[in-house]
C-alpha positions in Angstrom: 16.6 -16.7 -13.7 20.4 -16.3 -13.9 22.2 -13.5 -12.1 25.8 -12.5 -11.5 27.6 -14.0 -8.6 26.9 -12.0 -5.4 23.5 -10.7 -6.7 21.1 -10.0 -3.8 17.4 -10.4 -3.9 14.8 -10.6 -1.1 11.3 -9.7 0.2 10.8 -6.7 2.4 7.6 -6.1 4.3 6.6 -2.4 4.8 4.5 -2.4 8.1 3.1 0.1 10.5 0.0 1.5 11.9 -2.6 3.1 9.6 -1.7 6.4 7.8 2.1 6.5 8.6 2.9 6.7 4.8 3.6 3.0 3.9 2.0 3.3 0.4 3.7 6.6 -0.3 7.0 5.0 0.7 6.4 2.0 -1.6 5.6 4.2 -4.6 8.6 6.4 -4.0 11.0 3.5 -3.7 9.7 1.7 -6.8 9.5 4.9 -8.8 5.9 4.2 -10.0 2.5 4.6 -8.4 1.3 1.1 -7.7 -0.3 1.5 -4.3 -3.1 3.9 -3.7 -2.7 6.8 -1.3 -5.0 9.1 0.6 -5.0 11.0 3.9 -7.7 8.7 5.2 -6.5 5.7 7.3 -7.2 2.2 6.1 -6.8 3.1 2.4 -4.6 0.0 1.7 -6.6 -3.3 2.1 -4.4 -5.7 0.1 -0.8 -6.8 0.1 0.8 -5.0 -2.8 4.1 -6.2 -4.2 6.4 -3.6 -5.6 9.6 -4.5 -7.4 12.8 -2.5 -7.8 15.9 -3.8 -9.5 19.3 -2.0 -9.2 22.7 -3.2 -10.4 23.5 -6.2 -8.2 20.2 -6.3 -6.2 16.5 -6.7 -6.5 14.0 -5.5 -3.8 10.6 -7.2 -3.6 8.6 -4.9 -1.4 5.3 -6.0 0.2 3.1 -3.0 1.2 0.7 -4.2 3.9 -2.5 -2.8 5.3 -2.2 -0.8 8.5 -2.6 -3.3 11.3 -6.1 -2.9 12.8 -5.9 -2.9 16.6 -9.5 -1.8 17.2 -11.7 -2.9 14.3 -12.7 -6.6 14.3 -15.0 -7.3 11.3 -14.1 -10.0 8.8 -12.4 -7.5 6.4 -10.1 -6.4 9.2 -9.4 -9.9 10.3 -8.3 -10.8 6.8 -6.2 -7.7 6.6 -4.5 -8.4 9.9 -3.9 -12.0 8.8 -2.2 -10.7 5.7 0.1 -8.5 7.8 1.0 -11.4 10.1 1.8 -13.7 7.1 4.0 -11.1 5.5 6.0 -10.7 8.7 6.8 -14.4 8.7 7.5 -14.7 5.0 9.9 -11.8 4.3 13.7 -11.4 4.8 13.6 -7.8 6.1 10.9 -5.8 7.8 10.7 -2.0 7.3 8.7 -0.7 10.3 7.4 2.8 9.4 6.6 5.3 12.2 6.1 9.1 12.2 8.9 11.4 13.2 8.7 12.3 16.9 6.0 9.7 17.7 6.3 6.2 18.9 2.7 5.2 20.0 1.3 2.3 21.8 0.0 1.0 18.5 3.5 1.2 17.1 4.8 -0.8 20.0 2.1 -3.5 19.5 3.1 -3.9 15.8 6.8 -4.1 16.8 6.0 -6.8 19.3 4.2 -8.8 16.5 7.4 -9.1 14.4 8.9 -12.6 14.8 12.0 -12.8 17.0 15.2 -12.8 15.1 13.8 -11.0 12.0 15.9 -8.1 10.6 14.0 -4.9 11.3 14.9 -1.5 9.9 13.1 1.4 11.5 11.9 4.0 9.0 11.2 7.4 10.6 8.9 9.0 8.1 7.5 12.6 7.7 10.6 14.2 9.0 9.5 17.4 7.2 6.6 17.8 9.6 8.8 18.1 12.7 8.3 21.7 13.9 11.6 21.6 15.7 14.2 19.8 13.5 16.6 19.6 16.4 14.3 16.9 17.9 15.2 14.4 15.2 18.6 13.3 16.5 17.4 12.8 20.1 14.4 10.9 18.8 16.7 8.6 16.8 18.8 8.0 19.9 15.7 7.2 21.9 14.5 4.7 19.3 17.9 3.0 19.2 17.4 2.3 22.9 13.9 1.0 22.5 14.8 -2.0 20.2 17.9 -3.4 18.6 17.0 -2.2 15.1 19.4 -3.2 12.3 19.3 0.3 11.0 17.4 3.5 11.7 16.7 5.7 8.6 14.9 9.0 8.6 13.0 9.8 5.4 10.3 11.9 3.9 8.5 9.5 1.6 6.4 12.4 0.0 9.5 14.2 -1.3 11.9 11.3 -1.6 14.4 12.5 1.0 16.3 9.6 2.5 15.0 7.1 -0.1 18.4 6.2 -1.5 19.8 5.9 2.0 17.0 3.5 2.9 17.6 1.3 -0.2 21.4 1.2 0.5 20.7 0.2 4.1 18.1 -2.5 3.2 20.3 -3.9 0.5 22.9 -5.0 3.1 20.4 -7.4 4.6 19.1 -9.1 1.4 20.2 -12.7 0.9 22.3 -13.7 -2.1 19.8 -15.0 -4.6 18.9 -14.8 -8.3 16.2 -12.2 -9.1 12.6 -13.2 -8.9 11.3 -10.7 -11.4 12.4 -9.2 -14.7 14.5 -6.1 -14.7 11.6 -3.9 -15.8 8.9 -5.4 -13.6 7.4 -3.1 -11.0 4.6 -5.2 -9.5 3.2 -8.7 -9.6 -0.4 -7.3 -9.5 -2.5 -7.5 -12.6 -3.8 -4.5 -14.6 -7.3 -5.6 -13.5 -6.4 -5.3 -9.8 -4.7 -1.9 -10.4 -7.8 -0.6 -12.1 -9.9 -1.5 -9.1 -7.4 0.1 -6.7 -7.0 3.3 -8.7 -10.8 3.7 -8.8 -11.0 3.1 -5.0 -8.4 5.8 -4.5 -10.5 8.3 -6.3 -13.4 7.5 -4.0 -11.2 8.3 -1.0 -10.0 11.5 -2.5 -13.3 12.8 -3.8 -15.5 11.9 -0.9 -13.2 12.5 2.0 -15.0 12.3 5.3 -18.3 11.4 3.6 -16.8 8.2 2.4 -18.3 5.1 4.1 -15.8 2.4 5.0 -18.3 -0.2 3.8 -17.2 0.4 0.2 -15.1 -1.5 -2.3 -14.6 -1.9 -6.1 -15.2 -5.0 -8.3 -14.0 -5.1 -11.9 -16.7 -7.0 -13.8 -15.1 -6.7 -17.2 -11.6 -6.0 -18.4 -10.8 -6.4 -22.1 -7.9 -5.1 -24.1 -8.2 -4.3 -27.8 -4.7 -3.2 -29.0 -3.8 -0.1 -26.8 -7.5 0.4 -25.7 -8.7 -1.1 -22.5 -12.5 -1.5 -21.8 -13.2 -1.6 -18.1 -16.6 -2.1 -16.4 -16.4 -1.5 -12.7 -18.9 -1.8 -9.8 -18.6 0.3 -6.7 -19.9 -1.9 -3.9 -21.5 -0.1 -0.9 -23.1 -1.4 2.3 -26.3 0.7 2.3 -28.6 2.6 -0.1 -27.7 5.9 1.6 -24.0 5.3 0.7 -25.0 4.8 -2.9 -26.6 8.2 -3.0 -23.4 9.7 -1.6 -21.2 8.1 -4.2 -23.5 9.0 -7.1 -24.0 12.6 -6.0 -26.6 15.1 -7.2 -27.4 14.4 -10.8 -24.7 11.8 -10.9 -22.0 14.5 -10.9 -19.9 12.9 -8.2 -19.7 9.5 -9.8 -18.8 11.1 -13.2 -16.0 13.0 -11.6 -14.7 9.9 -9.7 -14.7 7.9 -13.0 -13.1 10.7 -15.0 -10.2 11.1 -12.4 -9.6 7.3 -12.4 -9.6 7.0 -16.2 -7.0 9.7 -16.5 -4.7 8.0 -14.0 -5.2 4.6 -15.6 -4.4 6.0 -19.1 -1.1 7.3 -17.6 -0.4 3.9 -15.9 -1.2 1.8 -19.0 0.1 4.3 -21.5 -3.0 3.8 -23.7 -6.7 4.8 -24.1 -9.1 3.6 -21.4 -12.9 3.3 -21.7 -14.2 3.1 -18.1 -17.8 2.5 -17.2 -18.7 2.7 -13.5 -21.9 2.1 -11.6 -22.8 1.6 -7.9 -24.3 -1.6 -6.3 -25.6 -2.1 -2.7 -24.4 -5.4 -1.1 -25.2 -5.2 2.6 -22.8 -6.7 5.1 -20.1 -7.6 2.5 -17.3 -6.4 4.8 -18.3 -9.0 7.5 -18.8 -11.9 5.1 -15.7 -13.9 4.4 -17.2 -15.6 1.3 -18.1 -12.3 -0.2 -14.7 -10.9 0.6 -12.9 -13.7 -1.2 -15.1 -13.3 -4.2 -14.1 -9.6 -4.2 -10.4 -10.5 -4.2 -9.6 -10.3 -0.4 -7.4 -13.1 0.9 
């Protein structure tokens, strides 16, 4: 793909412990919701690529799952493997932490980043600092903790600091032709996005009731003009989890499917017929063969 002389393009990994706002940051930077978001940790399970093209530069962001320090089943091993691979493959690492907090888990993730890799520290959730005067001393403290290329405070939820972060990151992109078209926002398929958006609604609707042993499999995805027909199975680990997802009289499942359909119609800019049911598949999260069949790599 041709590009003007001096054009910059590169891969940037967004990493951090669970629930620091990585997916919210990706969606904000790209300008489109492509990575699901909830208040519950471990929402993101796949590497999601988001693309942003500006005059003279293209950012290829890789949103990674939160690195799992404590959980060791096959699903979490695969997720951690994806984070480690992303750290080696990218040109720039965006390490996301929460304002005013630099935990032992943050330190462990920083230590995983390959030596010599360009690392920008993204201090997120600056709006939640009760004492705003703490921000500058915290930035000074972090500057002493590691030779970060840049330290950028942001609020991913509102967009504060987003342009400053892009300007800072652009300085470290290599000169290269763009990898994606100017209007591309992700390399993920519509089928994949449909599964993710449905999974998000499970997180949002069920909250603390939601079992972690749950995923979504798209069994049918067909497009007829502007209409998309999607059949999806919610995979749970136990029969009791199936009852939670379905709810009394099936009302919970209907609400989850309805919420997902509305979001998908906005995303695809067309009518969506979404049919959803629940299946029990015990032990799927600790079975690498089952995980690969469900799209985990």
